[in-house]
N, C-alpha and C positions, 0 to 999 in steps of 0.2 A: 357819688362817693360810699364806697363801701367800706364796711364794718373791719379796722384793722382784725379783730377777734377771729372774723371768718378768714382771711388771705396769711396770714401772718402766723406760722406754726413757733410756738414758745420752746426756745432750746430746753433739753430733759437736764434736770439737775443731779450730779456726778457726787459733790460734797458740799460739807458746809464748812469753814472753819473761824475758830474763836480767838483772835490772835488779841497780842497786848502792846505792842511795843508797831515802831514804824519800820524798823528793819525787819521785821516779819513779813509783814504787808508786801515791803516791796520785794521779797524774796518767793514770796506766795504770785506776785502780781510778771515776776520774770520768767518763773518755773512755769504758768499756766500760757504765756506768750509764747514760748518755746513748745510747749506740747501745743498748741493752736486751739486752746480751749478761750473758752467767754467767762467772763467775771461781772460778778456784781457784787459793789462794794459800799457797805454801809458801816459809818460809827457811830458812838453812842456812848453815854458818861453813864457811870455807875460812882456808888458810894465806895468810897476808899475802903480798904481793912479795916483801917485804924478809925475809918470815921471822919477822920481830919477834914476831906474835900472831894472834888472827885476826878477820875481816872478815867480817861478816854479810852477807849477799848474798838474793834475792829471785828464788822465779819464779813468773811471772805465766802462768796457762792460760788463753786465753778461748775462751769455750763459745757454743755456741748458742742455750743455755738455763743455765738456773741449775742447776748439778748436786744431788741427790737424797742426801742421807746416808742410811744405815739406824737412825741414832741418831735424826732429825726424822720419821721414819716411823713408830716405835714410838710407843704410845702410853704415856706414861708411867704410872709405877704411881703409885696414890693411896695415903697411909699414914693412919689413923685416929688423930685428935688427943682425946685423954681429957681 
């Protein structure tokens, strides 16, 4: 088996956007889809500005093509059903 790093060229990063609402995330994903761009989305929690709790935020990376994950490249294991 060959190493994925040797055979798969990773897409180039175009831009990174930091968003605070699901509506913004949806809008960015639709735009990327229309343009045929790849995306990588991450969510994270930050302390509220008021310090009362946590707020969810999103990071969207726009890529020149769809990123390939190792898990997607590996063949699924087959199990026998008796």
